[in-house]
N, C-alpha and C positions, 0 to 999 in steps of 0.2 A: 639379234645375232647379225653381225656384219657380213656382207657378201664380198668384202675386199679380200683378194688373194694374198696381199702382203700388208701387214699392219705396221705402224710406226709409232713408237712411244718414247718419251724422254722422261727420265727421273734421275735426280742427283747427278747431273752431268753425263749420264749414260743413255745412249740411244739404243732402243731394242727394235730390231727388224724381225718381224715374226711371219713366217710362212703359214698361210691359213687357207689351204686348198684341199679339203677332204676329198677322198679318204686317205691319200698317201702323199699329198703335196707334189703331184706330178707337175713338171715344169713345162709351160708353154712360153711363147715369145713374150706375151704380156707380163707374165710373172717374172721372168728374167729381167725384163726392162724395169719393172717396179723395184726389184731388189737393187739394181744398179742406181736407179734414181734416188733410192733411200740412202745408199752409201754416199752418193755425191752430195746429197742434202746434209748428211751428218758431217761430211768433210768440210763443208762451207760454214757450218754453224760453230762459231768460236766458243759457244757455251757448252758444247759437247766435247767430252774428254776421252771417251771410249765408246766402242760399238759392240753390241751383242747381236749375233745372228742366230735365231732360234726357231722353234716350231710351236704352233698352237696345238698340235696333235701329240698325243702321248705315245703312239705306236710308230710314228714315222717322222724323221727329220725331212727327208725327201727321197722318194723312190726313183728319182731321175726324170729324164725327159718323157713327156707325153709322146709316145711313139707315133701317134697319128700325124704329128707334124713332120715326120720323115717319110711316111708312106705315100708314094705317088707324087711327091713334090718335085719341083724343078731344082736343078743344082743351084740356081740363083737364090732360091728361097732357103735352101739348106745352108748355103754360105752366109746368108743374112743372119740366120739363127746362131751359127757358130761365131760370127763376128761379135755378137752380143755376149754369148756365154763364155767364149774363150778370151777375146781381146778386150772388149769394153769392161767386163767384170774384173779382169786383171788390172786394167788401168785405173778403175775406180778404187780398188784396194791399194794399188801402188801409191796413188796420190792422196790417200785418205788423211794422212797426217796425224793419225791417232790409232791406238791399237784396236784390233778387232778380234772378237772371240766367237768361235762357232760352238754352239751347244747342241750336241747330238744325243737325242733320246730316241730309242726305237731304230728304225732302219734308215741307213744312208746308202744309196746305190747310185752308180752312174753319174748323172748330172748333179745329184745331191752331194756326191763326193767332190765334185768340182766346186760347188759352193762352199763346202766345209773347208777344203784344203786351201781356198783362196784367203782364208783368215789367218791371223798371226798365231792364234792359239786354238786348239780344239779340246773341249771338255766333253767326255763321253759318259753317259749313264751306264750302270752296270749291265743292263740288258740291251744296250745298243748293239747293232750289228752293222757290218760294212761289206761292201762288195762292188765288183766291176762286172756286171752281167752282160755287158754289151755284146760280147763275142757270141753269146747264146741266142741273140735275136738278130744276128746278121750284120752287126756293125762293130766298130772298134773304139776303145776308150782312148782316143788319140792324144788328148791333152794330158792324160796321166802317164803317157810314155815320156813326157818331158820331165816331170818332177818326181814321180814315184821311185825310179831307180836311185835318185839322189838322196831320197829319204831312207829307203829300206834296203838298198843294194840291188844291183842289176838282176841277180838270179831269183831272189825272192819276189821282186817286182814282176818279173816275167811270169812266174807261177801264178800270182794273184790275177794278173791282167788277162792271161790266156786260158785259165781254168774256169773263170767266171764264178768261182765258189764264193759264198759268203763267209765272213769270219767275225769272231767275237770282239768285244771291246778289249778284253784282256790280250788277245793276240795283237790287236791294233796298237795297244800300249807297248807291248814287247818289241814291236817293229819300229817304234818311234813315230807312228802315224798320228797318235793322239797324245796330248800333253798330260792328261790326268783323267782318272776314272773316279767318279763319285756316285753315291747311292742315287738311284733314279729319282726319288722324291726330293732330293736336295740339289738337283742340277741348277735350278733357277737361282737359289740363294748363293751357291758357290760361284756362279757366273757373275752375279751382281757384286759379290765381295771382291772378286778378282778385278772386275772392271773399275770398282771404286779405288782399289789399290793403284791401278794404273792412273786413274783420274787425279789422284792426290799428288802425282809427280809434277815437276815443273813442265808447263805446257810447251815452252820453247825447247827445253832439253829433250822431252819426249818426241816432239815433232822432228827435230834435227837428228836425234839418235835413231829414230825409226827410219827416216829417210836414208841415213848412212847404212843401216842394216839391210834395207831393201836393195840398195845399190850393190852392196857386197854379195848378196845372195841371188841377185837377179840373173847374173851371168848373161847368156844370150837367150833368155826366155822369150823376148818379143819375136825374134826370128823363129824360134822353135814353135811358137804359137801359130805363126803363119803356116809353117809346115804341117802342123797338126790339123788345121782347117783343110788343107789340101788332102792329107791322108784320109781324114774322115770322109770327105766327099768322094774320093776315089773308090772307097769301099761301099758307101751308102747308095751310090748310084748304080751299082751292079745289079743285074737281074737276080743273082743269088741272094743278095742282101734284101732286096724288095720282097722276094718270095718268103724269106725267113720272117721278116717283119709282119707280113700279111698273115702267115700261119700263126705267129705268136698272138697277134691281136684277135684272130678268129677264135683261138682256143680260149683266150681270156673272156671274150664275149659269151662263149658257150657255157662257161662256168658261173656266170652271174645269175 
């Protein structure tokens, strides 16, 4: 059994980036950097025509950030983390040059939603669940303030982001947040088939077309991401946020 937190496989021109950090693929700085490095590697490899981001775990895509990396840390360290998760991840996807597909089975929360939404297409298993629980642990899902209103509408986005509730794959599909729902046991095969469909297109047309698509839909994302880093830090550094983070982590440790 490998101890790598991010696996990388290539088959039939499709690269698979696999989150592999039991029990819930909690994201730390190393994991985030490994995902970005895998995306950059896939982007540079001319033999790769499509990328799939998935999980080795059946019950979780990613539960989000490992909250220990926010508790008691300096603002400089929190900014460094967000620079990776918000800015470098976006840049890696923006410059990928080939389509990316997120495959969400099980739970996607917080930072896991950030990983998924960075992809061009999101496939969800029937039992997948989604959510933005940051508000309940004392921080805010700042990056999702940028894009979620544009996908689902302002008022529905506000309700999801500030209630912290989880929601089903069916609701995510109705909102336009996921591209397709497939049976849980068929996620991998559907993702591979879609990736191979993309891979069969002209490499140059796909690269240039995707670049045009990204430019048309990017709007002022980069400036907004910088604001999101600032907004997250402004909240996370407060005493109230640190108290909530500590209380949440203490409760979780007590139940283990």
